[in-house]
N, C-alpha and C positions, 0 to 999 in steps of 0.2 A: 441620870439616866439624864440623855441628852436634851436641850429644851429647843425650841419650834422657831429657832433660826442657826443654821448652821453653815458657815465662810466654809469654802473648800478651798477658792484661792483668792490670793493678792496678788496684785498689780507692784509690782519690786521698785519702791520708791516713788509711790503714790499712792493715791487712797482708794483706788475702783477694787473693787471685789466680785468675786462671785460667788453664790450662795443658794441656798435653798429654803424656801419656807414651809414648816410640817403645818397642815394645817387636817382638821376632820374628816375634809372633803380632797387630800390629793397634798402633791406637794406642789407649790410654786419654785420653779426656777427663774434664780435673778443674777445681773440686771434684765428688766423684765418692764414689758409695757402692760398697759392694763386697758379695755377697753371697757368703754364706757355703754352698759347696762342701763341706762336713766330711769324708764319707765319699766322695768323687769321684761326685756330683747334690749339686743343688739341689733338698731334701726335695721330695717330690708333683711338680714340672714337670722338662720337657724341657728341653736346652739349648736349643731353641728358642725357646722359649716365655719363659727370661729375655733370650734377645738382643732378643726380639721387645716387650720390652716399655722396651728401650733402654740395658740393662748390657753396659759394654765389658770386661769384667772380672770373673773371680769367685777367690775363695778356696779352697785346697783344703787338709787338715788333713795337716800333715807326722809328729805322733806317731798319728793315727788308723790313716791309711793304714799306715806300716809296724809296726803290730800285725795289720790286718790290711785286703786281702790280700796287702800288704807291698811292696814299694819296687821289691823283682828281677823279681815278676809281670807287673806294672804296666808297666815297662822293657820286658817281652816284647811287653805289647801295643801299644810305639813311645809309650812315656810317658803321661802324664795326658791330655793333650790329646784321643790319640786314643782311649785305655781309658774314657772317657764322651762322647766327644762330644761336646765344647765345643772347636771352634782358633780360640776368641780367647785373649785373653791370660788366665795364672791365676798368681796370687802363694800362693804358700808361706810357710805360717809355720813358726817352729823345731821347734815341742815344748817350749817352756820353758815356756809355758804350761799345758800340762797335765800335765807337770810336778807345776809347786806346786797346780796344780787336785787334784789328787790328796789333796797330805797336809793342803791347807787348806780347800777348798770354793772358792766366788767369795767374791771380796773379800765381796759382800754378805752371804753367807754368816758371814764375819769380824765383818764389821759388827755384826751380827744376833744374832750369839751362838748360828747354828747347825750342825749338825753336817753337816757332807755326806752326800748324800743322792745314789740313784741309781745302777748298776749301772757306772757311768762312775768312779764315787769308788770303786770297790771294789779298786781298784787302791792301791795303799801304797812311799812315797819310804822304799827302805831304805840311800839314802845319797847326800850329795851334797857330791863333793867339787873338788878343783881339775882329776883328770882328766876326772871327767863324774858323770852319776848313775846308779843303779842305783835300781832299781823295780821292782815284780810289777804283770805285764800283770794288768788289772780282766777279762780274755776269759778265762785260762786258768787264771794265779797264777804264773807261767812269771816267772822273773827276766829279767829285761832291761838291757840298758846303753847311754844314749846321750851322749854326748859331741860338742864342737862340730865337729869331725871325722864325726863319724854323721848330724847332721844334715846337715849341707852335701852326705854322700854320699845320702844317700835324695833330697833335693831334687833332684842331679842325675839320679839316675835318675827320676826325677817328668819333669823336663825342664823345671821352670815357668821362667815367664820372668820373673818377680820372686822369688826365694829371702831371705827373713832368719834374720842371727845366731842363732843358739844363743845363751840368758841364762838368768839366773835372774828369772823375774816375782816381786819383793820383796813378800812377805806384808805386808798391812797391818799386823797388829799388830805387828809387829817392830819393833824399837827404832833408834835413829841409828847406835848402831857396829855393829849386824849390816846397817841398811840401807846403808851409806858401805865393807864388808869384801865386801857381796854385789855391788853398782856395781861396786868394782876386780874382780872378779872379772868379771864379766859385758864388761868390758873387755878382761881378757886374754883371755876368751874368741872375742872378735868378730877376735885379732890372730889366732888359729886357725883361725878359721873362715875369713878371707880368705887366711890360708896356705893353708889347703886348694883353698880355692876355687884364687887362682891357679895352682897345680901341677895343677889336676884337674877343677874346675870347667866345664861347657859355655861357650862363648865368648859365646852369646847370653844367658846368663842374669844380671840384674841384682841386685847383691847391699843388702839395707837395712841396717843396725847400727839396735838398737834403743837409744833415751836411758831407764834406768832413774832411780833416786837417790830414788822414793818423794817423801814430799810434804816433804823440805826442800828449801826455793831455792836452798840453795849447791852440792846435791851435785846437783840436775839442771841446774844449768848446768854446771857441770864436768864430766857425762856428756856433753850437749851439745853440748858444747867439745871432748870425747874422740871423741865420732863422726862431728863434724863436718873431725876435723885426718884421720879415717881414710879410706880409698881405698873407702869404701861408696858408694854411684851413688845410692842415698836414705838416708831416716831414716824409721824409726818412734817412738814415743814408747808408751814401752811401763809396766808393772809397778801397785805401788795410784795412785791417782790423787787419793783421800781419801774420806771418808768421806760426803759430798754434794756436791751440782751447783756451789754457789762458789768449794768447795775444791777442786774436780776441774781449773772453768775455770780458775781463779790458778796451776795445777801447770799447765797446759797455757799458759797464756800469758806465763811465766817460760821453760819449754822454748823455746817459737816465737821468742822475742823472742833469744833468745842460739845459733838458728842461722842459717845462710847463707843465701839466698837460691836458690842455684844448685843444690840437689837437690827433690827432692820430700819431704813431709811423711803420713806414715801414721800413725793414730789410730788405735791398736790395741783392740779391743774396745767400737767407741762407734758406739750407733745409733740413740736416740731422738730426735723432732726437734729439739726443742730444745736438742741437744747439736752435732746437725748444722750446723745455722744457728750457734749460737756459735762452734763450731770452725771454719767456714767465717772467721768472722769475725777468726780469729787465727792465719787463716793455716793452715789444715791442707788437706792436697789430696785424699788417701783416707781414707776413715773402711771399718771391716768392724763388724756385728756380728750377732749370733743373732736379735737382736729382733723383725726382720718375719715373718722364717719363723715363727719358734716360737709367736708370737701368732697368725698365722696356724691353724696345727694347734690353738691352743686355742681358738679359736672369737673370739680376737679382732682386731678391725677398727678398722682406723689413719681416723681420718677428722678433720676440724678443729676444734680444739677452741678455743676463748677461754681457758678455764681452763685450758690446759696440757699435758693430759692424752694428749690424739692418739689416742683410743681409745674403742670401744663395747666392753664385752662382749658379746657378741649371746648370749653362752647364759642371760643372766638372763629372770626369769622375765614381763617389763616386754614381750619382747620377743615373745611366743607370738603372741600375733594380731597382731600389728603386719604392716601391710601399704605399708610404709615403704621406700623405696628405700635398698640400704647407702649410698649417697652420692650425691648428686645432682651429676648433670654429669661423674660418672668414665666415663672410657671402659674401664676394666678390663673382664676377662669378664663378668665379678660383677655388675658395673653394668647393663653393657651389653646384657645379656640381660635385666633388668629381676628379675632374682631379689629378693625384699622380704626384710626383716629377718626376718620370721615363717617363710620356709621354709627359711633359713640357721639359723636356732637354732634347727627341727627336725632337721636336717643335722647340724649341732655337737652336738646332745647326745643323737644316734645314734651320735655317732662317727662318719660313713659321709665315706670320702675324699672325697668331693665338695665334702665341708665343706673340708675341709683345701686341697683343691689348689686352692679357689674365693677365701679369704680368704687364701691365702699369693700368689696371684697379684693381688689388689686392694691388698695392704698393700706388694709388690715395687712396684706402678704407683703406689702413693701419696709410695714414699722417693723411687723417681727424679722424679717431677716435683718435688718439694721440690729435688732438690739441680738437677734442671736449671731449677728457676727462678732458684736461687742462680748459680747457673755463667753462667746468659746476663747476669743482672742487674751485674755485675761489669764486660764491655766496655760496660753503656751507662749505666755512672756511676750504679745506681738501688739498689744494693746494702744502704743504711738504708734506703730505703723496702720492698722486697720482705721483708725480715726483721721489720720490722715489725710488715708486713701478714699473714704468716704465723703472728709470735706470738700476734695481733689474734683468728686463724680463720677468715683467708683461705684458700679453697682450690687446690691448689698447682694 
């Protein structure tokens, strides 16, 4: 009997592959980007709109849904699929990254020396120990506890198709000794997650282990081998990937080189266009990131760009009188209706919800076409050509 992951094509002489992940709620075509439905919604959009853009799967956030509205309530509604009206595949993260972020902010915060900001950073880690993590909720200051078993229980109640094991997302600034000890604990937590799931988890739910190891090659390779030797059905790459893009690509390169071919690979929290292209070349199957939706809510649109930024900030004064389309030839609602950059700038500056919706739709449509172009290029034997064209500013 065929397993849940089936490779349909491979890049000759490279690591890229096209595949299908089969889940209880449908198939996921890869390589693919996974939009965030952090709090049981892709912000500003309806489920039918997300599906209409070509997406097969979304990602729900275990940490946030645990705190509000609670996994027990979502379970009473029939699980996350019914609760949010998305009846296609869902992946849920473990909550480990959010615990890390409460204490340290994002990796970018650490690298740039910024203090964590925003209401979601007002929670506080009280203890990271072998049994689990104690922390204060950013919502009401109440003390909460999450262990590997807790994370898996929450994800079981949510009923997601893919569940990630609980891990410590190793901070960027810590030394090798801490990174090694943290990674070893993540491996012990992996076994606890798998044991709990084997005894109590939904039969349909696939479990992904998470590779840690920071920016140290030997720790990354050892972690990849440990995860691969476990009973997990998929493998995610998490933690600090470095201070810049070249280092991130190097860490991903080490990791995918050490992973087996028989399971899907997910790169956590990565979604810039150049990172998606390079990730596919390095053998990544799925990605998730807040980038396209977060940019959309702040008036920044994704566009072809030979300079490598792939974005235009519509709030800039130079677009006030612009009658240019957002992007020539784009079929998304913002472009298909002929809205100008000048009009979208006006809406964005006024913080109109219409602007947030339109630019979010455009950004997700842009990313989906990039991924589709890369996915279709693999069986066609044209991945190198398509990747070069996109990097040179070709429209997806």
